[in-house]
LOVODREN-33040 format. One line per 8 residues: number of its first residue (from 1); their letters; for each residue x, y, z of N, C-alpha, C, O. Coordinates in steps of 0.2 Angstrom, whole numbers, plus 5000, padded with zeros to 4 digits. Layout:
<torfis>
NUM = a = X/Y/Z/X/Y/Z/X/Y/Z/X/Y/Z | ...
</torfis>
This chain:
<torfis>
1 = mslkvgii = 6304/5427/4809/6299/5424/4806/6295/5423/4814/6294/5417/4817 | 6293/5426/4817/6291/5429/4825/6282/5423/4825/6281/5421/4831 | 6277/5422/4821/6271/5418/4822/6276/5411/4823/6280/5410/4819 | 6273/5408/4830/6274/5399/4832/6266/5398/4833/6262/5401/4836 | 6266/5392/4827/6261/5389/4828/6261/5382/4831/6266/5380/4830 | 6257/5376/4835/6260/5369/4836/6251/5364/4833/6245/5366/4833 | 6254/5356/4830/6250/5356/4828/6252/5348/4833/6258/5345/4834 | 6245/5345/4837/6248/5340/4839/6242/5334/4832/6236/5334/4830
9 = gagamgta = 6248/5330/4833/6246/5325/4830/6251/5324/4824/6251/5329/4820 | 6255/5321/4824/6258/5319/4815/6257/5312/4811/6261/5308/4808 | 6254/5314/4812/6248/5307/4807/6248/5309/4800/6252/5314/4800 | 6247/5308/4793/6247/5310/4789/6242/5317/4787/6243/5321/4782 | 6239/5317/4792/6235/5326/4793/6237/5332/4797/6236/5338/4796 | 6240/5330/4800/6242/5331/4804/6253/5337/4800/6256/5343/4800 | 6253/5329/4798/6260/5334/4794/6257/5337/4790/6258/5343/4788 | 6253/5332/4787/6248/5341/4778/6247/5346/4779/6246/5350/4774
17 = maqtiapn = 6246/5348/4788/6245/5352/4789/6248/5359/4789/6248/5364/4786 | 6253/5354/4795/6261/5359/4795/6263/5358/4788/6259/5361/4786 | 6266/5356/4784/6267/5360/4778/6262/5364/4774/6264/5367/4769 | 6255/5364/4776/6254/5370/4776/6254/5376/4776/6253/5381/4772 | 6255/5376/4784/6257/5383/4788/6263/5384/4788/6265/5388/4791 | 6268/5379/4785/6274/5381/4789/6276/5388/4783/6279/5393/4786 | 6276/5389/4778/6278/5396/4772/6275/5401/4777/6277/5407/4776 | 6271/5401/4781/6267/5406/4786/6269/5406/4794/6268/5412/4797
25 = akvllyar = 6272/5403/4798/6277/5403/4804/6281/5397/4804/6284/5393/4800 | 6281/5397/4809/6284/5391/4812/6279/5386/4818/6276/5388/4823 | 6280/5382/4814/6279/5374/4815/6281/5370/4821/6287/5369/4820 | 6279/5368/4827/6281/5362/4831/6276/5358/4830/6270/5357/4831 | 6280/5353/4826/6272/5345/4823/6275/5340/4829/6279/5335/4828 | 6270/5342/4836/6272/5334/4842/6268/5327/4839/6262/5325/4837 | 6274/5323/4838/6274/5318/4840/6272/5313/4843/6271/5318/4846 | 6269/5308/4846/6264/5306/4853/6272/5299/4854/6274/5297/4860
33 = reevaqdi = 6275/5297/4850/6282/5295/4850/6287/5300/4848/6285/5305/4845 | 6292/5298/4851/6298/5302/4853/6304/5297/4845/6308/5300/4843 | 6304/5293/4844/6305/5289/4837/6304/5292/4832/6308/5292/4828 | 6299/5294/4832/6294/5300/4826/6295/5304/4826/6296/5306/4820 | 6295/5309/4830/6300/5316/4830/6307/5317/4831/6310/5322/4830 | 6311/5310/4832/6317/5311/4830/6319/5311/4822/6322/5314/4818 | 6315/5304/4822/6313/5304/4814/6312/5308/4809/6314/5307/4803 | 6309/5315/4811/6309/5321/4807/6312/5325/4808/6312/5329/4804
41 = nstginsq = 6317/5328/4813/6319/5329/4813/6328/5331/4812/6332/5336/4814 | 6328/5325/4810/6335/5321/4807/6334/5323/4800/6336/5329/4799 | 6332/5320/4796/6327/5315/4790/6324/5323/4787/6324/5323/4781 | 6321/5328/4791/6316/5329/4786/6308/5328/4782/6304/5331/4779 | 6309/5319/4785/6305/5318/4783/6301/5313/4789/6304/5311/4794 | 6292/5313/4787/6289/5309/4789/6289/5301/4784/6287/5300/4778 | 6294/5298/4789/6297/5294/4784/6288/5285/4781/6287/5280/4777 | 6286/5291/4790/6281/5284/4788/6275/5284/4784/6271/5280/4781
49 = yfptvhlh = 6275/5290/4785/6267/5293/4780/6268/5295/4773/6265/5294/4767 | 6273/5298/4775/6276/5300/4767/6282/5301/4766/6286/5306/4767 | 6284/5296/4766/6291/5294/4763/6296/5298/4758/6302/5300/4760 | 6292/5300/4751/6294/5307/4745/6295/5313/4748/6298/5318/4746 | 6293/5312/4753/6290/5318/4755/6296/5324/4760/6298/5322/4765 | 6297/5328/4758/6303/5333/4761/6299/5339/4764/6297/5343/4760 | 6298/5340/4770/6295/5344/4774/6299/5350/4773/6304/5350/4769 | 6296/5354/4777/6295/5365/4774/6303/5364/4780/6303/5359/4783
57 = enivavnd = 6307/5369/4779/6313/5370/4785/6309/5372/4791/6311/5373/4796 | 6305/5372/4790/6304/5377/4797/6300/5376/4802/6298/5380/4806 | 6297/5367/4799/6292/5363/4805/6300/5360/4810/6306/5361/4808 | 6298/5358/4813/6302/5355/4819/6297/5351/4822/6291/5351/4820 | 6300/5345/4826/6295/5341/4828/6298/5340/4835/6303/5339/4837 | 6290/5340/4840/6293/5337/4847/6287/5332/4847/6283/5329/4844 | 6291/5330/4856/6287/5323/4862/6282/5326/4864/6277/5323/4865 | 6283/5333/4865/6283/5336/4874/6278/5343/4875/6279/5349/4874
65 = ykdmqdve = 6270/5339/4877/6267/5346/4875/6269/5355/4880/6267/5361/4879 | 6273/5354/4885/6279/5359/4885/6284/5364/4882/6286/5370/4884 | 6286/5358/4878/6288/5363/4870/6286/5367/4866/6289/5370/4862 | 6275/5369/4867/6272/5373/4866/6269/5378/4870/6266/5383/4868 | 6271/5377/4874/6267/5384/4879/6267/5391/4878/6263/5394/4881 | 6273/5393/4870/6271/5401/4869/6268/5399/4862/6267/5403/4858 | 6268/5392/4861/6264/5396/4855/6257/5398/4856/6253/5397/4860 | 6255/5404/4847/6249/5407/4846/6245/5403/4848/6242/5403/4853
73 = iiflcips = 6244/5396/4842/6238/5397/4838/6242/5387/4837/6247/5385/4835 | 6235/5383/4841/6237/5375/4840/6232/5370/4834/6227/5373/4832 | 6232/5365/4831/6227/5363/4826/6227/5356/4830/6232/5353/4833 | 6220/5353/4828/6222/5348/4834/6219/5343/4830/6213/5342/4829 | 6224/5339/4828/6227/5334/4821/6226/5327/4824/6230/5323/4825 | 6218/5326/4827/6218/5321/4833/6210/5317/4831/6205/5321/4830 | 6210/5310/4831/6203/5306/4832/6197/5309/4839/6198/5309/4845 | 6194/5312/4836/6186/5312/4841/6188/5309/4847/6189/5312/4852
81 = svmrktmt = 6186/5300/4844/6187/5297/4854/6194/5303/4858/6194/5306/4863 | 6200/5302/4852/6205/5305/4862/6205/5312/4863/6208/5314/4868 | 6201/5320/4859/6200/5325/4859/6198/5327/4867/6203/5331/4869 | 6195/5326/4870/6196/5326/4878/6200/5325/4881/6203/5329/4884 | 6202/5320/4882/6210/5317/4886/6212/5323/4885/6212/5327/4889 | 6215/5323/4875/6219/5325/4873/6219/5336/4877/6224/5340/4878 | 6215/5337/4876/6215/5344/4880/6210/5346/4886/6207/5351/4886 | 6211/5342/4890/6212/5339/4898/6221/5343/4899/6223/5349/4902
89 = tlnevind = 6224/5337/4896/6233/5341/4897/6236/5345/4893/6241/5348/4895 | 6232/5345/4888/6236/5351/4883/6233/5360/4889/6237/5365/4889 | 6226/5359/4894/6227/5365/4896/6229/5368/4903/6228/5373/4906 | 6231/5359/4902/6239/5362/4911/6244/5365/4909/6248/5368/4913 | 6244/5365/4899/6254/5366/4900/6253/5371/4895/6258/5375/4895 | 6248/5374/4890/6250/5380/4885/6247/5385/4890/6247/5384/4897 | 6246/5391/4885/6245/5396/4889/6238/5400/4888/6234/5397/4884 | 6236/5404/4890/6228/5406/4889/6228/5408/4884/6224/5406/4880
97 = eciyvnta = 6231/5411/4882/6227/5414/4875/6230/5412/4870/6233/5415/4866 | 6231/5405/4870/6230/5401/4863/6226/5402/4859/6222/5407/4861 | 6224/5399/4852/6218/5401/4849/6218/5391/4847/6223/5389/4844 | 6213/5385/4847/6213/5382/4847/6206/5378/4840/6200/5377/4839 | 6211/5377/4839/6210/5373/4829/6208/5366/4828/6212/5361/4829 | 6202/5366/4828/6200/5357/4827/6198/5356/4820/6193/5359/4817 | 6204/5349/4818/6200/5345/4813/6196/5339/4815/6193/5339/4810 | 6195/5336/4818/6194/5329/4817/6186/5331/4816/6183/5336/4818
105 = kgienktn = 6184/5324/4812/6177/5324/4811/6170/5323/4815/6165/5322/4812 | 6169/5323/4819/6164/5317/4827/6161/5319/4829/6159/5325/4828 | 6160/5315/4834/6155/5318/4841/6157/5316/4846/6160/5310/4845 | 6157/5317/4850/6161/5314/4856/6156/5310/4858/6151/5313/4857 | 6156/5302/4861/6149/5296/4860/6145/5297/4867/6139/5295/4865 | 6144/5297/4875/6142/5299/4877/6140/5305/4878/6136/5306/4883 | 6141/5312/4873/6137/5318/4877/6133/5320/4871/6128/5323/4872 | 6137/5317/4864/6133/5322/4859/6134/5332/4857/6132/5337/4855
113 = krmtevie = 6143/5325/4860/6144/5337/4860/6150/5335/4854/6153/5330/4854 | 6150/5342/4850/6152/5343/4844/6159/5346/4846/6159/5350/4850 | 6167/5344/4843/6171/5347/4844/6175/5351/4846/6181/5350/4848 | 6172/5356/4845/6171/5363/4850/6170/5363/4854/6172/5367/4858 | 6165/5359/4855/6159/5361/4862/6164/5358/4867/6161/5358/4873 | 6168/5355/4867/6174/5348/4869/6178/5353/4870/6180/5354/4876 | 6181/5354/4867/6185/5359/4870/6184/5366/4873/6188/5369/4878 | 6180/5368/4872/6178/5373/4875/6177/5375/4881/6180/5379/4884
121 = evtnrsav = 6172/5368/4884/6171/5366/4888/6178/5364/4894/6178/5364/4900 | 6182/5362/4890/6188/5361/4897/6191/5366/4897/6193/5368/4902 | 6194/5374/4888/6194/5379/4891/6195/5387/4892/6199/5392/4892 | 6184/5383/4894/6182/5392/4894/6183/5397/4889/6180/5402/4890 | 6186/5396/4882/6185/5402/4876/6182/5396/4871/6181/5390/4873 | 6182/5399/4866/6181/5399/4860/6187/5395/4852/6192/5397/4850 | 6182/5390/4851/6189/5385/4846/6184/5388/4838/6178/5391/4837 | 6191/5385/4835/6188/5386/4829/6188/5379/4825/6191/5373/4826
129 = afsgpnia = 6182/5382/4821/6181/5375/4816/6184/5372/4810/6182/5376/4806 | 6187/5368/4808/6192/5367/4801/6188/5359/4796/6190/5353/4797 | 6183/5362/4792/6183/5354/4789/6181/5358/4783/6177/5363/4782 | 6187/5354/4774/6185/5355/4770/6185/5349/4765/6184/5344/4768 | 6187/5348/4759/6191/5345/4754/6198/5343/4754/6201/5344/4749 | 6200/5339/4760/6206/5338/4762/6211/5331/4764/6213/5328/4769 | 6213/5330/4758/6217/5326/4756/6223/5326/4756/6227/5328/4751 | 6226/5324/4763/6231/5324/4766/6237/5326/4760/6239/5332/4758
137 = semvkgff = 6239/5317/4757/6242/5315/4752/6244/5322/4749/6249/5325/4751 | 6239/5324/4745/6239/5333/4742/6241/5338/4745/6247/5339/4742 | 6241/5343/4751/6240/5346/4753/6248/5346/4754/6252/5350/4751 | 6252/5339/4759/6257/5338/4759/6260/5340/4755/6265/5344/4757 | 6261/5340/4747/6263/5341/4740/6261/5349/4740/6267/5351/4737 | 6259/5352/4740/6257/5360/4739/6252/5362/4737/6251/5368/4737 | 6247/5354/4734/6245/5356/4730/6237/5360/4731/6234/5358/4736 | 6235/5365/4725/6228/5368/4727/6224/5363/4730/6222/5357/4728
145 = asvtiace = 6221/5368/4736/6216/5363/4741/6210/5371/4745/6213/5377/4746 | 6206/5371/4746/6202/5374/4751/6199/5371/4759/6196/5366/4760 | 6199/5377/4762/6194/5373/4769/6186/5382/4769/6184/5387/4767 | 6185/5377/4773/6181/5382/4777/6182/5379/4783/6183/5373/4785 | 6181/5390/4787/6183/5389/4795/6182/5393/4798/6183/5399/4796 | 6176/5390/4807/6172/5392/4807/6172/5396/4814/6172/5392/4818 | 6171/5403/4817/6170/5402/4825/6167/5411/4827/6166/5416/4824 | 6166/5410/4831/6164/5413/4837/6166/5422/4833/6164/5427/4830
153 = nseyldkv = 6173/5420/4836/6177/5426/4838/6180/5427/4832/6184/5423/4829 | 6177/5434/4830/6181/5436/4822/6186/5439/4823/6188/5443/4819 | 6190/5438/4829/6198/5441/4830/6201/5433/4827/6205/5433/4822 | 6198/5426/4831/6202/5422/4833/6201/5419/4824/6205/5417/4821 | 6194/5419/4821/6194/5419/4813/6199/5420/4809/6203/5415/4806 | 6200/5429/4809/6205/5433/4807/6212/5428/4807/6214/5426/4802 | 6215/5428/4813/6221/5426/4813/6221/5420/4811/6226/5418/4808 | 6215/5415/4812/6219/5407/4809/6216/5406/4803/6215/5400/4802
161 = kkvlttdt = 6214/5412/4799/6212/5413/4792/6218/5418/4788/6218/5419/4781 | 6225/5422/4793/6230/5420/4789/6233/5418/4788/6236/5419/4783 | 6236/5412/4795/6240/5407/4796/6240/5402/4790/6245/5400/4789 | 6234/5401/4787/6233/5396/4782/6233/5399/4777/6237/5396/4773 | 6232/5407/4772/6230/5407/4766/6238/5407/4764/6243/5408/4767 | 6237/5405/4757/6243/5401/4755/6237/5402/4747/6231/5402/4746 | 6247/5403/4742/6244/5404/4736/6243/5401/4732/6242/5403/4727 | 6242/5392/4736/6238/5388/4736/6232/5384/4739/6229/5381/4736
169 = fkvnaldd = 6232/5386/4745/6228/5385/4748/6222/5391/4750/6224/5396/4751 | 6215/5390/4751/6211/5393/4752/6207/5395/4754/6204/5396/4748 | 6203/5399/4760/6200/5400/4765/6195/5401/4765/6194/5405/4760 | 6190/5401/4769/6182/5407/4766/6182/5403/4775/6185/5398/4779 | 6179/5408/4775/6178/5411/4785/6174/5411/4788/6174/5417/4789 | 6167/5406/4792/6162/5409/4793/6160/5409/4799/6163/5406/4803 | 6152/5413/4802/6151/5412/4807/6147/5406/4810/6145/5405/4816 | 6145/5401/4804/6142/5395/4808/6146/5389/4809/6148/5385/4804
177 = vigtefcg = 6148/5388/4815/6149/5385/4820/6147/5375/4817/6148/5370/4814 | 6142/5380/4822/6135/5373/4821/6139/5367/4811/6142/5362/4810 | 6135/5371/4808/6132/5371/4801/6140/5366/4796/6140/5361/4792 | 6146/5369/4800/6152/5368/4799/6154/5363/4802/6157/5359/4798 | 6154/5360/4808/6154/5353/4811/6152/5347/4807/6155/5342/4805 | 6147/5349/4807/6139/5348/4806/6141/5343/4798/6138/5338/4796 | 6144/5345/4796/6146/5342/4787/6151/5339/4787/6152/5334/4783 | 6157/5340/4791/6160/5335/4793/6157/5331/4795/6156/5327/4792
185 = iiknviai = 6155/5331/4801/6151/5325/4801/6147/5319/4798/6149/5313/4799 | 6141/5322/4793/6138/5320/4789/6141/5317/4786/6140/5311/4787 | 6145/5320/4783/6148/5316/4775/6150/5310/4778/6149/5306/4774 | 6152/5308/4783/6157/5301/4784/6149/5295/4781/6148/5290/4778 | 6144/5299/4785/6138/5294/4783/6138/5292/4776/6137/5286/4773 | 6138/5298/4773/6135/5299/4765/6141/5296/4763/6141/5290/4760 | 6145/5298/4763/6153/5292/4762/6151/5285/4760/6150/5282/4755 | 6152/5283/4770/6148/5275/4768/6142/5271/4764/6141/5265/4762
193 = sqgicegm = 6138/5278/4763/6131/5274/4760/6135/5274/4753/6136/5269/4749 | 6137/5280/4751/6141/5278/4743/6144/5276/4741/6145/5277/4736 | 6146/5271/4746/6152/5265/4746/6147/5259/4749/6147/5253/4748 | 6147/5260/4750/6140/5253/4750/6136/5252/4742/6135/5247/4739 | 6136/5257/4740/6131/5257/4735/6137/5252/4728/6136/5247/4724 | 6145/5256/4729/6148/5255/4724/6153/5248/4726/6158/5245/4724 | 6149/5246/4730/6150/5238/4732/6144/5235/4731/6144/5229/4730 | 6140/5238/4730/6134/5233/4726/6133/5232/4721/6129/5229/4718
201 = dinynakf = 6138/5239/4720/6137/5237/4712/6131/5243/4707/6130/5244/4701 | 6128/5244/4713/6125/5250/4709/6123/5253/4703/6128/5257/4703 | 6120/5254/4698/6122/5258/4693/6121/5266/4695/6116/5267/4699 | 6126/5271/4691/6126/5277/4691/6119/5281/4691/6117/5287/4691 | 6117/5279/4690/6106/5284/4690/6106/5283/4698/6108/5286/4703 | 6103/5278/4697/6102/5275/4707/6107/5278/4713/6107/5279/4719 | 6112/5278/4709/6120/5279/4717/6117/5287/4718/6114/5289/4724 | 6118/5291/4711/6118/5296/4713/6110/5301/4717/6110/5305/4720
209 = tlftksft = 6105/5297/4714/6097/5300/4717/6098/5299/4722/6095/5303/4726 | 6104/5290/4725/6101/5292/4734/6105/5297/4737/6104/5299/4742 | 6110/5300/4732/6115/5306/4732/6112/5313/4736/6114/5316/4741 | 6107/5313/4731/6106/5320/4730/6102/5321/4736/6103/5326/4739 | 6095/5313/4738/6092/5313/4742/6097/5314/4751/6095/5317/4756 | 6102/5312/4750/6108/5315/4756/6110/5320/4754/6110/5324/4759 | 6111/5324/4749/6112/5331/4753/6106/5333/4755/6105/5331/4761 | 6102/5335/4752/6097/5338/4754/6095/5337/4762/6092/5342/4764
217 = eakdiiek = 6095/5331/4767/6098/5328/4771/6099/5333/4774/6096/5337/4777 | 6106/5330/4774/6112/5335/4777/6109/5345/4780/6108/5349/4785 | 6109/5345/4775/6101/5351/4778/6097/5352/4778/6097/5358/4776 | 6091/5349/4780/6087/5349/4785/6092/5344/4792/6091/5347/4797 | 6096/5340/4793/6096/5337/4799/6103/5347/4802/6104/5351/4807 | 6104/5347/4799/6108/5356/4800/6104/5361/4801/6104/5363/4807 | 6101/5364/4798/6095/5366/4799/6089/5367/4805/6086/5371/4808 | 6089/5359/4806/6084/5358/4814/6091/5355/4819/6090/5351/4823
225 = iggkrdtv = 6097/5358/4820/6102/5358/4824/6101/5363/4828/6101/5364/4834 | 6101/5368/4821/6104/5375/4823/6110/5380/4817/6111/5386/4817 | 6112/5377/4814/6115/5378/4808/6111/5380/4805/6105/5381/4807 | 6114/5382/4798/6114/5386/4792/6116/5382/4784/6121/5381/4781 | 6108/5379/4783/6107/5378/4775/6111/5377/4772/6113/5372/4770 | 6114/5387/4771/6116/5388/4766/6125/5384/4769/6128/5381/4765 | 6129/5385/4775/6133/5384/4775/6136/5376/4769/6142/5377/4766 | 6132/5368/4769/6129/5363/4768/6133/5365/4756/6134/5361/4752
233 = ddycgfgd = 6133/5373/4758/6137/5373/4751/6142/5375/4750/6145/5378/4746 | 6144/5374/4757/6153/5381/4757/6158/5374/4755/6156/5368/4755 | 6163/5376/4754/6169/5368/4757/6170/5364/4760/6173/5359/4757 | 6168/5363/4768/6163/5361/4773/6160/5356/4768/6163/5350/4767 | 6154/5358/4764/6149/5353/4765/6151/5350/4758/6154/5344/4758 | 6148/5353/4752/6147/5350/4748/6156/5349/4741/6157/5346/4736 | 6159/5352/4744/6168/5351/4742/6169/5344/4748/6173/5340/4746 | 6165/5343/4754/6171/5338/4753/6167/5332/4757/6170/5327/4759
241 = iitastls = 6160/5333/4758/6154/5328/4756/6158/5321/4749/6161/5315/4749 | 6156/5328/4742/6159/5323/4735/6167/5320/4735/6170/5317/4730 | 6172/5323/4743/6179/5318/4742/6176/5315/4743/6175/5310/4739 | 6172/5315/4752/6171/5309/4752/6170/5307/4751/6174/5302/4750 | 6163/5305/4747/6159/5299/4743/6162/5299/4738/6159/5293/4735 | 6167/5302/4734/6168/5297/4727/6176/5296/4726/6178/5293/4721 | 6180/5298/4731/6185/5293/4731/6187/5289/4735/6185/5289/4741 | 6193/5283/4731/6197/5279/4735/6199/5282/4741/6196/5279/4746
249 = vsrnqtlg = 6203/5288/4744/6207/5289/4747/6203/5290/4754/6206/5291/4759 | 6195/5290/4753/6191/5291/4758/6189/5284/4763/6185/5280/4762 | 6194/5285/4770/6191/5279/4774/6183/5276/4775/6181/5271/4778 | 6180/5280/4771/6173/5278/4777/6170/5275/4768/6167/5270/4768 | 6171/5280/4762/6170/5277/4757/6171/5269/4756/6166/5264/4754 | 6179/5268/4757/6181/5260/4756/6176/5259/4763/6170/5258/4760 | 6175/5258/4769/6170/5256/4774/6167/5252/4770/6169/5246/4769 | 6160/5255/4766/6155/5259/4764/6158/5252/4757/6157/5247/4760
257 = vlygkgii = 6161/5250/4752/6162/5249/4747/6162/5242/4750/6160/5237/4746 | 6165/5240/4756/6169/5232/4758/6163/5230/4761/6162/5225/4759 | 6156/5233/4765/6153/5231/4768/6148/5230/4763/6146/5224/4762 | 6144/5235/4758/6144/5235/4752/6143/5227/4748/6138/5224/4747 | 6153/5223/4745/6150/5218/4746/6149/5213/4750/6149/5207/4749 | 6148/5215/4755/6145/5210/4762/6153/5210/4766/6152/5206/4771 | 6158/5211/4767/6162/5213/4770/6162/5214/4776/6163/5219/4777 | 6161/5211/4783/6161/5214/4788/6169/5215/4791/6174/5211/4792
265 = vdekasni = 6169/5220/4792/6177/5223/4794/6177/5222/4802/6173/5222/4806 | 6185/5221/4803/6187/5219/4812/6190/5226/4810/6191/5228/4804 | 6190/5230/4817/6194/5240/4817/6199/5236/4819/6205/5236/4817 | 6197/5233/4825/6204/5230/4830/6210/5224/4826/6216/5224/4827 | 6207/5220/4824/6209/5215/4819/6217/5224/4815/6223/5226/4817 | 6212/5226/4808/6216/5230/4804/6215/5236/4806/6211/5240/4802 | 6218/5237/4814/6220/5241/4817/6220/5252/4812/6224/5256/4811 | 6212/5249/4810/6213/5256/4807/6202/5257/4809/6197/5254/4809
273 = lfegkntv = 6204/5267/4811/6202/5270/4813/6194/5274/4807/6194/5280/4804 | 6190/5268/4808/6185/5272/4804/6180/5276/4809/6177/5275/4814 | 6181/5282/4805/6175/5289/4812/6167/5289/4808/6163/5294/4809 | 6166/5283/4804/6158/5286/4804/6155/5280/4804/6149/5278/4802 | 6159/5278/4807/6156/5269/4809/6153/5271/4816/6148/5269/4818 | 6156/5275/4821/6153/5278/4826/6150/5282/4827/6145/5283/4831 | 6154/5286/4822/6146/5294/4821/6142/5291/4817/6140/5296/4814 | 6139/5287/4814/6132/5284/4812/6126/5281/4818/6120/5282/4819
281 = vilkrlce = 6130/5276/4822/6129/5278/4829/6126/5284/4834/6122/5284/4839 | 6131/5289/4830/6128/5296/4838/6123/5299/4833/6118/5301/4837 | 6122/5300/4828/6119/5301/4822/6112/5300/4822/6107/5304/4822 | 6113/5293/4822/6107/5288/4820/6101/5289/4829/6095/5290/4828 | 6105/5289/4836/6102/5293/4840/6100/5300/4844/6097/5301/4849 | 6104/5304/4839/6103/5313/4839/6096/5313/4833/6091/5315/4836 | 6095/5310/4826/6092/5310/4825/6083/5307/4829/6077/5310/4828 | 6084/5301/4832/6080/5302/4834/6077/5303/4839/6071/5300/4841
289 = elnieslt = 6080/5307/4843/6079/5313/4849/6075/5317/4846/6069/5319/4847 | 6079/5319/4841/6077/5326/4837/6072/5327/4836/6070/5332/4836 | 6069/5321/4832/6064/5319/4825/6063/5321/4822/6058/5324/4822 | 6072/5319/4816/6070/5318/4813/6073/5311/4809/6077/5307/4810 | 6068/5312/4803/6068/5307/4798/6074/5308/4794/6073/5313/4791 | 6081/5303/4793/6085/5303/4788/6084/5294/4787/6083/5290/4792 | 6084/5293/4778/6086/5288/4773/6092/5288/4774/6092/5282/4776 | 6097/5289/4775/6106/5292/4772/6105/5287/4781/6108/5282/4783
297 = vnfvydii = 6102/5290/4784/6105/5289/4792/6101/5280/4794/6103/5277/4798 | 6095/5278/4790/6092/5274/4792/6096/5268/4788/6096/5262/4790 | 6099/5270/4779/6102/5267/4777/6110/5262/4779/6111/5256/4780 | 6114/5268/4781/6120/5262/4782/6119/5261/4792/6124/5258/4794 | 6115/5263/4797/6112/5261/4803/6112/5252/4801/6115/5247/4803 | 6107/5253/4797/6104/5247/4795/6108/5240/4792/6106/5234/4792 | 6114/5244/4788/6116/5239/4787/6125/5239/4791/6127/5233/4792 | 6130/5244/4794/6133/5243/4795/6132/5237/4802/6133/5231/4802
305 = inrvnpka = 6129/5241/4808/6125/5242/4814/6119/5236/4816/6120/5232/4821 | 6115/5234/4811/6111/5230/4810/6111/5224/4807/6108/5219/4809 | 6118/5224/4801/6118/5218/4796/6113/5220/4795/6110/5216/4799 | 6110/5223/4791/6103/5220/4785/6107/5219/4781/6113/5221/4780 | 6103/5214/4776/6108/5215/4768/6108/5221/4766/6105/5225/4769 | 6111/5224/4762/6113/5229/4757/6108/5228/4752/6107/5233/4749 | 6106/5223/4750/6100/5225/4743/6096/5226/4747/6095/5232/4748 | 6093/5221/4752/6086/5224/4756/6087/5230/4759/6083/5233/4756
313 = affdfwek = 6090/5235/4763/6093/5240/4761/6091/5245/4757/6087/5250/4757 | 6096/5244/4753/6093/5249/4746/6088/5250/4744/6086/5256/4742 | 6083/5242/4743/6077/5243/4743/6071/5248/4744/6067/5252/4742 | 6073/5245/4752/6071/5251/4756/6071/5256/4757/6066/5258/4759 | 6075/5259/4756/6082/5268/4754/6073/5269/4748/6068/5271/4749 | 6078/5267/4741/6073/5266/4736/6066/5268/4734/6065/5273/4730 | 6062/5265/4738/6056/5266/4738/6052/5270/4740/6047/5272/4738 | 6057/5272/4750/6053/5277/4752/6057/5284/4750/6059/5288/4754
321 = l = 6058/5285/4741/6062/5290/4740/6055/5294/4739/6055/5300/4737
</torfis>
């Protein structure tokens, strides 16, 4: 097996990604903490995230970026907030032919740039976007799953699709990078909005009436910023939005439930990162700059940021439908 793939981030998604790719390639899984890498290599288990799952024999944990100098593809399974810093460091040691694949679903705070834009700015080459209904705890066990990947470079797409595709993992390749990435960004906010409704114990008819509006607004926003409406119907759109909005494994849906119940979350105290909380601030600003009206973004922003009473915000949303 000659193909070698790197994974940056040995958390839940990074480990699940390594497990998914391992049947097709040798995988180097980078762990920031040396003891985590040693634990994986000595036991074959990532005890912090999946203590009952034995990892594929093709997975080797590393603790130094230099160990990845000759990998052909690197999957970035890290928060969007550290993407630029990580890429700047990686770019100094990784070969110029390496293909970068981004799995983070967020926007850079100060620049409003998508993650592939950040990667391309640092490396001066195209990056592949990865987005879909991907629950790490299912992926790591080899359950059936799917993903949308997107890139302007068709050769990159073909190579990444080949390394990802297995009997249980479906991959759809598109050229709409903007739409694919923004589906993952917008779904964070939609998931929060649906969680808020659940936390408020809003009836299903009303809840999914709002969801219908949110789904249409996702298409409107993506089309306005240069993406394709049809992309929202793909795995990265409808599949991921449904997954994040209806399942309790979604952090952003859980965040919405808490706020819907009137519980304010202290992220620093809980040590849990909610990408959607930062995303709604950036998306609200972007909508204002582009003169886009989104009832969903306003609803979530009012409750999460402005601390408006959830019931008052819901009635305002409902009246404007």
